[in-house]
Biopython code that builds the backbone (N, CA, C, O; Angstrom):
import numpy as np
from Bio.PDB.StructureBuilder import StructureBuilder

atoms = [
    (1, "MET", "N", (26.572, -265.036, -184.534)),
    (1, "MET", "CA", (27.055, -264.089, -185.519)),
    (1, "MET", "C", (27.237, -262.719, -184.864)),
    (1, "MET", "O", (26.386, -262.268, -184.098)),
    (2, "THR", "N", (28.333, -262.079, -185.171)),
    (2, "THR", "CA", (28.623, -260.754, -184.643)),
    (2, "THR", "C", (27.737, -259.719, -185.327)),
    (2, "THR", "O", (27.555, -259.754, -186.544)),
    (3, "ALA", "N", (27.193, -258.804, -184.544)),
    (3, "ALA", "CA", (26.348, -257.750, -185.103)),
    (3, "ALA", "C", (27.197, -256.802, -185.951)),
    (3, "ALA", "O", (28.308, -256.446, -185.560)),
    (4, "PRO", "N", (26.674, -256.392, -187.113)),
    (4, "PRO", "CA", (27.411, -255.449, -187.960)),
    (4, "PRO", "C", (27.601, -254.103, -187.256)),
    (4, "PRO", "O", (26.785, -253.701, -186.426)),
    (5, "THR", "N", (28.678, -253.424, -187.597)),
    (5, "THR", "CA", (28.965, -252.107, -187.020)),
    (5, "THR", "C", (28.881, -251.000, -188.067)),
    (5, "THR", "O", (29.096, -249.829, -187.754)),
    (6, "LYS", "N", (28.569, -251.367, -189.306)),
    (6, "LYS", "CA", (28.447, -250.411, -190.407)),
    (6, "LYS", "C", (27.196, -250.747, -191.209)),
    (6, "LYS", "O", (26.752, -251.895, -191.241)),
    (7, "ILE", "N", (26.634, -249.726, -191.857)),
    (7, "ILE", "CA", (25.516, -249.912, -192.771)),
    (7, "ILE", "C", (25.684, -248.904, -193.899)),
    (7, "ILE", "O", (26.179, -247.798, -193.678)),
    (8, "THR", "N", (25.276, -249.279, -195.102)),
    (8, "THR", "CA", (25.369, -248.361, -196.235)),
    (8, "THR", "C", (23.980, -247.994, -196.728)),
    (8, "THR", "O", (23.033, -248.772, -196.619)),
    (9, "PHE", "N", (23.886, -246.791, -197.272)),
    (9, "PHE", "CA", (22.672, -246.298, -197.900)),
    (9, "PHE", "C", (23.056, -245.681, -199.234)),
    (9, "PHE", "O", (24.164, -245.168, -199.393)),
    (10, "PHE", "N", (22.133, -245.731, -200.198)),
    (10, "PHE", "CA", (22.363, -245.000, -201.443)),
    (10, "PHE", "C", (22.654, -243.548, -201.077)),
    (10, "PHE", "O", (22.059, -243.000, -200.150)),
    (11, "GLU", "N", (23.563, -242.941, -201.805)),
    (11, "GLU", "CA", (23.993, -241.577, -201.501)),
    (11, "GLU", "C", (22.822, -240.596, -201.446)),
    (11, "GLU", "O", (22.820, -239.683, -200.620)),
    (12, "PHE", "N", (21.826, -240.775, -202.318)),
    (12, "PHE", "CA", (20.699, -239.834, -202.332)),
    (12, "PHE", "C", (19.843, -239.936, -201.068)),
    (12, "PHE", "O", (19.071, -239.024, -200.773)),
    (13, "LEU", "N", (19.970, -241.032, -200.321)),
    (13, "LEU", "CA", (19.203, -241.203, -199.085)),
    (13, "LEU", "C", (19.951, -240.718, -197.840)),
    (13, "LEU", "O", (19.336, -240.490, -196.798)),
    (14, "THR", "N", (21.267, -240.561, -197.941)),
    (14, "THR", "CA", (22.037, -240.233, -196.733)),
    (14, "THR", "C", (21.674, -238.889, -196.098)),
    (14, "THR", "O", (21.737, -238.784, -194.873)),
    (15, "PRO", "N", (21.297, -237.852, -196.860)),
    (15, "PRO", "CA", (20.867, -236.623, -196.178)),
    (15, "PRO", "C", (19.624, -236.839, -195.309)),
    (15, "PRO", "O", (19.465, -236.190, -194.275)),
    (16, "LEU", "N", (18.744, -237.752, -195.733)),
    (16, "LEU", "CA", (17.544, -238.066, -194.949)),
    (16, "LEU", "C", (17.917, -238.778, -193.652)),
    (16, "LEU", "O", (17.314, -238.533, -192.608)),
    (17, "VAL", "N", (18.912, -239.659, -193.723)),
    (17, "VAL", "CA", (19.387, -240.355, -192.519)),
    (17, "VAL", "C", (20.060, -239.354, -191.587)),
    (17, "VAL", "O", (19.762, -239.311, -190.394)),
    (18, "ALA", "N", (20.959, -238.559, -192.129)),
    (18, "ALA", "CA", (21.742, -237.615, -191.323)),
    (18, "ALA", "C", (20.887, -236.523, -190.682)),
    (18, "ALA", "O", (21.268, -235.956, -189.658)),
    (19, "SER", "N", (19.738, -236.231, -191.281)),
    (19, "SER", "CA", (18.851, -235.200, -190.724)),
    (19, "SER", "C", (17.859, -235.777, -189.711)),
    (19, "SER", "O", (17.169, -235.035, -189.014)),
    (20, "GLY", "N", (17.798, -237.115, -189.638)),
    (20, "GLY", "CA", (16.847, -237.753, -188.733)),
    (20, "GLY", "C", (15.462, -237.937, -189.338)),
    (20, "GLY", "O", (14.552, -238.409, -188.656)),
    (21, "LEU", "N", (15.284, -237.568, -190.617)),
    (21, "LEU", "CA", (13.981, -237.728, -191.276)),
    (21, "LEU", "C", (13.697, -239.188, -191.634)),
    (21, "LEU", "O", (12.549, -239.629, -191.581)),
    (22, "LYS", "N", (14.728, -239.926, -191.992)),
    (22, "LYS", "CA", (14.593, -241.351, -192.335)),
    (22, "LYS", "C", (14.911, -242.145, -191.079)),
    (22, "LYS", "O", (16.018, -242.053, -190.550)),
    (23, "THR", "N", (13.941, -242.931, -190.595)),
    (23, "THR", "CA", (14.117, -243.645, -189.323)),
    (23, "THR", "C", (13.982, -245.153, -189.450)),
    (23, "THR", "O", (14.058, -245.868, -188.451)),
    (24, "ILE", "N", (13.780, -245.650, -190.679)),
    (24, "ILE", "CA", (13.803, -247.094, -190.921)),
    (24, "ILE", "C", (14.515, -247.361, -192.238)),
    (24, "ILE", "O", (14.686, -246.470, -193.070)),
    (25, "THR", "N", (14.918, -248.596, -192.400)),
    (25, "THR", "CA", (15.390, -249.080, -193.686)),
    (25, "THR", "C", (14.846, -250.487, -193.854)),
    (25, "THR", "O", (14.743, -251.243, -192.888)),
    (26, "ILE", "N", (14.506, -250.826, -195.063)),
    (26, "ILE", "CA", (13.959, -252.158, -195.356)),
    (26, "ILE", "C", (15.026, -252.923, -196.116)),
    (26, "ILE", "O", (15.498, -252.482, -197.164)),
    (27, "ARG", "N", (15.400, -254.077, -195.574)),
    (27, "ARG", "CA", (16.491, -254.877, -196.130)),
    (27, "ARG", "C", (16.053, -256.332, -196.281)),
    (27, "ARG", "O", (14.992, -256.722, -195.792)),
    (28, "ASP", "N", (16.871, -257.128, -196.956)),
    (28, "ASP", "CA", (16.574, -258.555, -197.072)),
    (28, "ASP", "C", (17.257, -259.325, -195.937)),
    (28, "ASP", "O", (17.896, -258.731, -195.068)),
    (29, "ALA", "N", (17.114, -260.640, -195.958)),
    (29, "ALA", "CA", (17.621, -261.478, -194.867)),
    (29, "ALA", "C", (19.140, -261.390, -194.706)),
    (29, "ALA", "O", (19.654, -261.646, -193.617)),
    (30, "SER", "N", (19.859, -261.035, -195.759)),
    (30, "SER", "CA", (21.321, -260.932, -195.642)),
    (30, "SER", "C", (21.752, -259.766, -194.754)),
    (30, "SER", "O", (22.910, -259.689, -194.345)),
    (31, "GLU", "N", (20.816, -258.855, -194.457)),
    (31, "GLU", "CA", (21.149, -257.690, -193.640)),
    (31, "GLU", "C", (20.253, -257.578, -192.404)),
    (31, "GLU", "O", (19.945, -256.473, -191.955)),
    (32, "ASN", "N", (19.843, -258.706, -191.865)),
    (32, "ASN", "CA", (18.941, -258.681, -190.699)),
    (32, "ASN", "C", (19.663, -258.967, -189.383)),
    (32, "ASN", "O", (19.012, -259.280, -188.385)),
    (33, "HIS", "N", (20.973, -258.868, -189.361)),
    (33, "HIS", "CA", (21.761, -259.243, -188.185)),
    (33, "HIS", "C", (22.142, -258.062, -187.290)),
    (33, "HIS", "O", (22.987, -258.197, -186.405)),
    (34, "TYR", "N", (21.522, -256.918, -187.521)),
    (34, "TYR", "CA", (21.805, -255.763, -186.662)),
    (34, "TYR", "C", (21.184, -255.991, -185.292)),
    (34, "TYR", "O", (20.104, -256.572, -185.184)),
    (35, "ARG", "N", (21.862, -255.538, -184.253)),
    (35, "ARG", "CA", (21.439, -255.783, -182.869)),
    (35, "ARG", "C", (20.840, -254.514, -182.276)),
    (35, "ARG", "O", (21.500, -253.475, -182.240)),
    (36, "PRO", "N", (19.582, -254.592, -181.805)),
    (36, "PRO", "CA", (18.985, -253.430, -181.140)),
    (36, "PRO", "C", (19.876, -252.937, -179.999)),
    (36, "PRO", "O", (20.408, -253.724, -179.215)),
    (37, "GLY", "N", (20.021, -251.618, -179.930)),
    (37, "GLY", "CA", (20.867, -250.991, -178.916)),
    (37, "GLY", "C", (22.285, -250.723, -179.382)),
    (37, "GLY", "O", (23.029, -250.005, -178.714)),
    (38, "SER", "N", (22.673, -251.289, -180.521)),
    (38, "SER", "CA", (24.046, -251.094, -180.994)),
    (38, "SER", "C", (24.165, -249.811, -181.814)),
    (38, "SER", "O", (23.225, -249.388, -182.487)),
    (39, "GLN", "N", (25.352, -249.207, -181.735)),
    (39, "GLN", "CA", (25.652, -248.013, -182.528)),
    (39, "GLN", "C", (26.334, -248.461, -183.809)),
    (39, "GLN", "O", (27.250, -249.283, -183.781)),
    (40, "VAL", "N", (25.878, -247.911, -184.943)),
    (40, "VAL", "CA", (26.336, -248.339, -186.263)),
    (40, "VAL", "C", (26.757, -247.109, -187.068)),
    (40, "VAL", "O", (26.079, -246.082, -187.048)),
    (41, "GLU", "N", (27.873, -247.224, -187.772)),
    (41, "GLU", "CA", (28.336, -246.142, -188.638)),
    (41, "GLU", "C", (27.603, -246.214, -189.977)),
    (41, "GLU", "O", (27.424, -247.298, -190.532)),
    (42, "VAL", "N", (27.182, -245.063, -190.493)),
    (42, "VAL", "CA", (26.473, -244.970, -191.768)),
    (42, "VAL", "C", (27.435, -244.475, -192.841)),
    (42, "VAL", "O", (28.116, -243.466, -192.661)),
    (43, "PHE", "N", (27.484, -245.200, -193.967)),
    (43, "PHE", "CA", (28.322, -244.843, -195.100)),
    (43, "PHE", "C", (27.488, -244.792, -196.372)),
    (43, "PHE", "O", (26.450, -245.445, -196.471)),
    (44, "THR", "N", (27.954, -244.006, -197.348)),
    (44, "THR", "CA", (27.319, -244.027, -198.665)),
    (44, "THR", "C", (27.707, -245.332, -199.359)),
    (44, "THR", "O", (28.844, -245.790, -199.241)),
    (45, "LEU", "N", (26.776, -245.914, -200.068)),
    (45, "LEU", "CA", (27.032, -247.165, -200.784)),
    (45, "LEU", "C", (28.027, -246.941, -201.925)),
    (45, "LEU", "O", (28.950, -247.731, -202.125)),
    (46, "GLU", "N", (27.828, -245.872, -202.655)),
    (46, "GLU", "CA", (28.609, -245.652, -203.867)),
    (46, "GLU", "C", (30.085, -245.340, -203.596)),
    (46, "GLU", "O", (30.962, -245.847, -204.295)),
    (47, "ASN", "N", (30.363, -244.507, -202.581)),
    (47, "ASN", "CA", (31.738, -244.033, -202.362)),
    (47, "ASN", "C", (32.307, -244.365, -200.986)),
    (47, "ASN", "O", (33.443, -244.006, -200.676)),
    (48, "HIS", "N", (31.532, -245.038, -200.179)),
    (48, "HIS", "CA", (31.936, -245.431, -198.830)),
    (48, "HIS", "C", (32.439, -244.233, -198.010)),
    (48, "HIS", "O", (33.483, -244.297, -197.361)),
    (49, "ILE", "N", (31.669, -243.144, -198.058)),
    (49, "ILE", "CA", (31.972, -241.947, -197.272)),
    (49, "ILE", "C", (31.122, -241.994, -196.009)),
    (49, "ILE", "O", (29.910, -242.195, -196.077)),
    (50, "LYS", "N", (31.762, -241.808, -194.852)),
    (50, "LYS", "CA", (31.016, -241.829, -193.595)),
    (50, "LYS", "C", (30.111, -240.599, -193.506)),
    (50, "LYS", "O", (30.517, -239.477, -193.810)),
    (51, "VAL", "N", (28.871, -240.852, -193.079)),
    (51, "VAL", "CA", (27.862, -239.800, -193.025)),
    (51, "VAL", "C", (27.510, -239.440, -191.581)),
    (51, "VAL", "O", (27.458, -238.262, -191.226)),
    (52, "CYS", "N", (27.270, -240.451, -190.754)),
    (52, "CYS", "CA", (26.841, -240.222, -189.376)),
    (52, "CYS", "C", (26.831, -241.568, -188.645)),
    (52, "CYS", "O", (27.263, -242.582, -189.193)),
    (53, "ASP", "N", (26.342, -241.568, -187.425)),
    (53, "ASP", "CA", (26.137, -242.797, -186.657)),
    (53, "ASP", "C", (24.658, -242.892, -186.292)),
    (53, "ASP", "O", (23.980, -241.881, -186.102)),
    (54, "ILE", "N", (24.178, -244.121, -186.201)),
    (54, "ILE", "CA", (22.799, -244.370, -185.784)),
    (54, "ILE", "C", (22.787, -245.428, -184.685)),
    (54, "ILE", "O", (23.741, -246.189, -184.524)),
    (55, "ILE", "N", (21.692, -245.460, -183.935)),
    (55, "ILE", "CA", (21.451, -246.513, -182.942)),
    (55, "ILE", "C", (20.338, -247.386, -183.491)),
    (55, "ILE", "O", (19.280, -246.882, -183.868)),
    (56, "ILE", "N", (20.566, -248.682, -183.539)),
    (56, "ILE", "CA", (19.541, -249.624, -183.992)),
    (56, "ILE", "C", (18.512, -249.791, -182.880)),
    (56, "ILE", "O", (18.866, -250.090, -181.739)),
    (57, "LEU", "N", (17.236, -249.596, -183.215)),
    (57, "LEU", "CA", (16.157, -249.726, -182.236)),
    (57, "LEU", "C", (15.478, -251.089, -182.308)),
    (57, "LEU", "O", (15.136, -251.663, -181.274)),
    (58, "ALA", "N", (15.278, -251.621, -183.532)),
    (58, "ALA", "CA", (14.582, -252.901, -183.696)),
    (58, "ALA", "C", (14.861, -253.456, -185.081)),
    (58, "ALA", "O", (15.157, -252.715, -186.018)),
    (59, "VAL", "N", (14.762, -254.775, -185.191)),
    (59, "VAL", "CA", (14.843, -255.482, -186.471)),
    (59, "VAL", "C", (13.640, -256.422, -186.494)),
    (59, "VAL", "O", (13.552, -257.359, -185.701)),
    (60, "GLU", "N", (12.711, -256.153, -187.423)),
    (60, "GLU", "CA", (11.457, -256.904, -187.453)),
    (60, "GLU", "C", (11.160, -257.425, -188.850)),
    (60, "GLU", "O", (11.442, -256.742, -189.835)),
    (61, "PRO", "N", (10.587, -258.642, -188.952)),
    (61, "PRO", "CA", (10.182, -259.149, -190.266)),
    (61, "PRO", "C", (9.108, -258.249, -190.873)),
    (61, "PRO", "O", (8.266, -257.699, -190.164)),
    (62, "LEU", "N", (9.153, -258.111, -192.204)),
    (62, "LEU", "CA", (8.180, -257.291, -192.914)),
    (62, "LEU", "C", (7.996, -257.861, -194.315)),
    (62, "LEU", "O", (8.947, -257.928, -195.094)),
    (63, "ALA", "N", (6.774, -258.270, -194.633)),
    (63, "ALA", "CA", (6.484, -258.770, -195.979)),
    (63, "ALA", "C", (6.360, -257.595, -196.939)),
    (63, "ALA", "O", (5.825, -256.545, -196.581)),
    (64, "PHE", "N", (6.851, -257.774, -198.146)),
    (64, "PHE", "CA", (6.772, -256.701, -199.140)),
    (64, "PHE", "C", (5.341, -256.195, -199.291)),
    (64, "PHE", "O", (5.113, -254.988, -199.361)),
    (65, "ASP", "N", (4.378, -257.111, -199.341)),
    (65, "ASP", "CA", (2.980, -256.725, -199.529)),
    (65, "ASP", "C", (2.413, -255.922, -198.366)),
    (65, "ASP", "O", (1.370, -255.283, -198.508)),
    (66, "ASP", "N", (3.083, -255.945, -197.223)),
    (66, "ASP", "CA", (2.610, -255.197, -196.049)),
    (66, "ASP", "C", (3.204, -253.792, -195.955)),
    (66, "ASP", "O", (2.854, -253.035, -195.050)),
    (67, "ILE", "N", (4.082, -253.443, -196.862)),
    (67, "ILE", "CA", (4.660, -252.095, -196.855)),
    (67, "ILE", "C", (3.563, -251.100, -197.182)),
    (67, "ILE", "O", (2.863, -251.238, -198.186)),
    (68, "ASN", "N", (3.414, -250.082, -196.318)),
    (68, "ASN", "CA", (2.312, -249.129, -196.481)),
    (68, "ASN", "C", (2.784, -247.692, -196.239)),
    (68, "ASN", "O", (3.982, -247.418, -196.170)),
    (69, "GLU", "N", (1.826, -246.796, -196.114)),
    (69, "GLU", "CA", (2.144, -245.370, -195.926)),
    (69, "GLU", "C", (2.958, -245.113, -194.662)),
    (69, "GLU", "O", (3.801, -244.216, -194.647)),
    (70, "PHE", "N", (2.720, -245.881, -193.609)),
    (70, "PHE", "CA", (3.521, -245.732, -192.384)),
    (70, "PHE", "C", (4.999, -245.911, -192.710)),
    (70, "PHE", "O", (5.831, -245.094, -192.315)),
    (71, "HIS", "N", (5.321, -246.983, -193.432)),
    (71, "HIS", "CA", (6.718, -247.263, -193.778)),
    (71, "HIS", "C", (7.278, -246.167, -194.688)),
    (71, "HIS", "O", (8.424, -245.746, -194.530)),
    (72, "ALA", "N", (6.468, -245.715, -195.633)),
    (72, "ALA", "CA", (6.914, -244.663, -196.545)),
    (72, "ALA", "C", (7.239, -243.385, -195.777)),
    (72, "ALA", "O", (8.224, -242.708, -196.071)),
    (73, "THR", "N", (6.405, -243.063, -194.792)),
    (73, "THR", "CA", (6.661, -241.875, -193.972)),
    (73, "THR", "C", (7.965, -242.033, -193.207)),
    (73, "THR", "O", (8.767, -241.100, -193.152)),
    (74, "GLN", "N", (8.190, -243.205, -192.612)),
    (74, "GLN", "CA", (9.420, -243.451, -191.858)),
    (74, "GLN", "C", (10.655, -243.460, -192.760)),
    (74, "GLN", "O", (11.755, -243.114, -192.330)),
    (75, "GLU", "N", (10.456, -243.862, -194.017)),
    (75, "GLU", "CA", (11.553, -243.864, -194.998)),
    (75, "GLU", "C", (11.756, -242.482, -195.611)),
    (75, "GLU", "O", (12.769, -242.225, -196.263)),
    (76, "SER", "N", (10.781, -241.593, -195.396)),
    (76, "SER", "CA", (10.790, -240.246, -195.967)),
    (76, "SER", "C", (10.783, -240.290, -197.502)),
    (76, "SER", "O", (11.460, -239.510, -198.172)),
    (77, "LEU", "N", (9.987, -241.239, -198.033)),
    (77, "LEU", "CA", (9.818, -241.398, -199.475)),
    (77, "LEU", "C", (8.339, -241.628, -199.782)),
    (77, "LEU", "O", (7.616, -242.165, -198.943)),
    (78, "PRO", "N", (7.875, -241.229, -200.976)),
    (78, "PRO", "CA", (6.511, -241.596, -201.375)),
    (78, "PRO", "C", (6.397, -243.121, -201.473)),
    (78, "PRO", "O", (7.356, -243.791, -201.855)),
    (79, "LEU", "N", (5.230, -243.665, -201.131)),
    (79, "LEU", "CA", (5.041, -245.120, -201.104)),
    (79, "LEU", "C", (5.377, -245.772, -202.442)),
    (79, "LEU", "O", (6.047, -246.804, -202.469)),
    (80, "VAL", "N", (4.932, -245.200, -203.535)),
    (80, "VAL", "CA", (5.201, -245.787, -204.861)),
    (80, "VAL", "C", (6.707, -245.845, -205.111)),
    (80, "VAL", "O", (7.220, -246.856, -205.589)),
    (81, "GLU", "N", (7.414, -244.761, -204.788)),
    (81, "GLU", "CA", (8.870, -244.718, -204.983)),
    (81, "GLU", "C", (9.576, -245.728, -204.083)),
    (81, "GLU", "O", (10.518, -246.395, -204.512)),
    (82, "LEU", "N", (9.120, -245.841, -202.834)),
    (82, "LEU", "CA", (9.711, -246.802, -201.900)),
    (82, "LEU", "C", (9.571, -248.228, -202.425)),
    (82, "LEU", "O", (10.540, -248.987, -202.439)),
    (83, "LYS", "N", (8.361, -248.589, -202.856)),
    (83, "LYS", "CA", (8.140, -249.958, -203.347)),
    (83, "LYS", "C", (8.949, -250.239, -204.610)),
    (83, "LYS", "O", (9.478, -251.337, -204.780)),
    (84, "GLN", "N", (9.047, -249.246, -205.495)),
    (84, "GLN", "CA", (9.854, -249.421, -206.712)),
    (84, "GLN", "C", (11.326, -249.625, -206.362)),
    (84, "GLN", "O", (11.992, -250.480, -206.945)),
    (85, "LEU", "N", (11.831, -248.844, -205.416)),
    (85, "LEU", "CA", (13.227, -248.961, -204.996)),
    (85, "LEU", "C", (13.492, -250.341, -204.396)),
    (85, "LEU", "O", (14.498, -250.975, -204.715)),
    (86, "ILE", "N", (12.604, -250.800, -203.542)),
    (86, "ILE", "CA", (12.775, -252.123, -202.914)),
    (86, "ILE", "C", (12.734, -253.225, -203.960)),
    (86, "ILE", "O", (13.521, -254.169, -203.898)),
    (87, "GLN", "N", (11.824, -253.113, -204.919)),
    (87, "GLN", "CA", (11.746, -254.133, -205.971)),
    (87, "GLN", "C", (12.993, -254.129, -206.845)),
    (87, "GLN", "O", (13.410, -255.179, -207.332)),
    (88, "THR", "N", (13.589, -252.964, -207.045)),
    (88, "THR", "CA", (14.819, -252.873, -207.842)),
    (88, "THR", "C", (15.987, -253.518, -207.098)),
    (88, "THR", "O", (16.772, -254.259, -207.688)),
    (89, "VAL", "N", (16.097, -253.230, -205.797)),
    (89, "VAL", "CA", (17.213, -253.738, -204.998)),
    (89, "VAL", "C", (17.029, -255.212, -204.646)),
    (89, "VAL", "O", (17.988, -255.984, -204.667)),
    (90, "TYR", "N", (15.798, -255.599, -204.324)),
    (90, "TYR", "CA", (15.488, -256.971, -203.909)),
    (90, "TYR", "C", (14.384, -257.546, -204.787)),
    (90, "TYR", "O", (13.266, -257.742, -204.310)),
    (91, "PRO", "N", (14.672, -257.824, -206.069)),
    (91, "PRO", "CA", (13.620, -258.321, -206.968)),
    (91, "PRO", "C", (13.045, -259.658, -206.487)),
    (91, "PRO", "O", (13.772, -260.556, -206.062)),
    (92, "ASN", "N", (11.735, -259.754, -206.568)),
    (92, "ASN", "CA", (11.006, -260.987, -206.226)),
    (92, "ASN", "C", (11.204, -261.438, -204.782)),
    (92, "ASN", "O", (11.059, -262.624, -204.486)),
    (93, "GLN", "N", (11.530, -260.521, -203.884)),
    (93, "GLN", "CA", (11.688, -260.858, -202.461)),
    (93, "GLN", "C", (10.423, -260.445, -201.713)),
    (93, "GLN", "O", (10.067, -259.266, -201.697)),
    (94, "GLN", "N", (9.754, -261.392, -201.104)),
    (94, "GLN", "CA", (8.574, -261.097, -200.298)),
    (94, "GLN", "C", (8.951, -260.930, -198.826)),
    (94, "GLN", "O", (8.386, -260.086, -198.129)),
    (95, "ALA", "N", (9.907, -261.736, -198.356)),
    (95, "ALA", "CA", (10.314, -261.715, -196.947)),
    (95, "ALA", "C", (11.453, -260.719, -196.757)),
    (95, "ALA", "O", (12.581, -260.943, -197.194)),
    (96, "LEU", "N", (11.126, -259.618, -196.096)),
    (96, "LEU", "CA", (12.094, -258.554, -195.851)),
    (96, "LEU", "C", (12.170, -258.266, -194.357)),
    (96, "LEU", "O", (11.486, -258.905, -193.557)),
    (97, "PHE", "N", (13.006, -257.300, -193.988)),
    (97, "PHE", "CA", (13.141, -256.905, -192.590)),
    (97, "PHE", "C", (13.149, -255.386, -192.501)),
    (97, "PHE", "O", (13.763, -254.704, -193.323)),
    (98, "MET", "N", (12.459, -254.867, -191.490)),
    (98, "MET", "CA", (12.456, -253.441, -191.213)),
    (98, "MET", "C", (13.417, -253.190, -190.066)),
    (98, "MET", "O", (13.252, -253.730, -188.972)),
    (99, "ILE", "N", (14.416, -252.372, -190.324)),
    (99, "ILE", "CA", (15.382, -251.985, -189.299)),
    (99, "ILE", "C", (15.043, -250.556, -188.884)),
    (99, "ILE", "O", (15.162, -249.622, -189.677)),
    (100, "SER", "N", (14.620, -250.400, -187.638)),
    (100, "SER", "CA", (14.308, -249.073, -187.093)),
    (100, "SER", "C", (15.557, -248.524, -186.423)),
    (100, "SER", "O", (16.314, -249.265, -185.796)),
    (101, "PHE", "N", (15.765, -247.218, -186.560)),
    (101, "PHE", "CA", (16.957, -246.612, -185.972)),
    (101, "PHE", "C", (16.698, -245.149, -185.635)),
    (101, "PHE", "O", (15.716, -244.545, -186.067)),
    (102, "LYS", "N", (17.624, -244.606, -184.842)),
    (102, "LYS", "CA", (17.588, -243.172, -184.555)),
    (102, "LYS", "C", (18.991, -242.627, -184.732)),
    (102, "LYS", "O", (19.985, -243.329, -184.546)),
    (103, "LEU", "N", (19.042, -241.377, -185.091)),
    (103, "LEU", "CA", (20.301, -240.682, -185.298)),
    (103, "LEU", "C", (20.989, -240.478, -183.946)),
    (103, "LEU", "O", (20.344, -240.123, -182.960)),
    (104, "VAL", "N", (22.293, -240.704, -183.913)),
    (104, "VAL", "CA", (23.077, -240.396, -182.714)),
    (104, "VAL", "C", (23.273, -238.888, -182.690)),
    (104, "VAL", "O", (23.733, -238.296, -183.667)),
    (105, "ASP", "N", (22.928, -238.280, -181.587)),
    (105, "ASP", "CA", (23.105, -236.830, -181.426)),
    (105, "ASP", "C", (24.601, -236.554, -181.262)),
    (105, "ASP", "O", (25.209, -236.927, -180.258)),
    (106, "ALA", "N", (25.170, -235.902, -182.251)),
    (106, "ALA", "CA", (26.616, -235.655, -182.282)),
    (106, "ALA", "C", (27.103, -234.884, -181.052)),
    (106, "ALA", "O", (28.255, -235.036, -180.646)),
    (107, "SER", "N", (26.256, -234.078, -180.470)),
    (107, "SER", "CA", (26.692, -233.289, -179.307)),
    (107, "SER", "C", (26.830, -234.137, -178.043)),
    (107, "SER", "O", (27.397, -233.683, -177.049)),
    (108, "TYR", "N", (26.317, -235.360, -178.078)),
    (108, "TYR", "CA", (26.396, -236.239, -176.901)),
    (108, "TYR", "C", (27.304, -237.431, -177.121)),
    (108, "TYR", "O", (27.509, -238.212, -176.192)),
    (109, "SER", "N", (27.860, -237.605, -178.315)),
    (109, "SER", "CA", (28.681, -238.800, -178.546)),
    (109, "SER", "C", (30.133, -238.554, -178.262)),
    (109, "SER", "O", (30.954, -239.460, -178.409)),
]
sb = StructureBuilder()
sb.init_structure("model")
sb.init_model(0)
sb.init_chain("A")
sb.init_seg("    ")
for serial, (resi, resn, name, xyz) in enumerate(atoms, 1):
    if name == "N":
        sb.init_residue(resn, " ", resi, " ")
    sb.init_atom(name, np.array(xyz, "f"), 0.0, 1.0, " ", f" {name:<3s}", serial, name[0])
structure = sb.get_structure()
């Protein structure tokens, strides 16, 4: 399978991605095909507006019950809000994936 070259985030999260404050995203198995080392374009989910580029660092399995303060800090969200958001997007999903990434420095791209 070809690695994706685009990823979407809810519009309210894109400033966190673009500022480098959000460094992970938690997704289900349908979005676990990102390849570490690849550069990916970030778009808003709602309007498909390009926000920035990121480099994928890792894609790792993560059980919903194992989501903790570390993940909340990396997501730049309070833990309760993060878990509620994940349950809304992926109801009844225990097997998830953590995609770690870093912002591409625009001055070097």
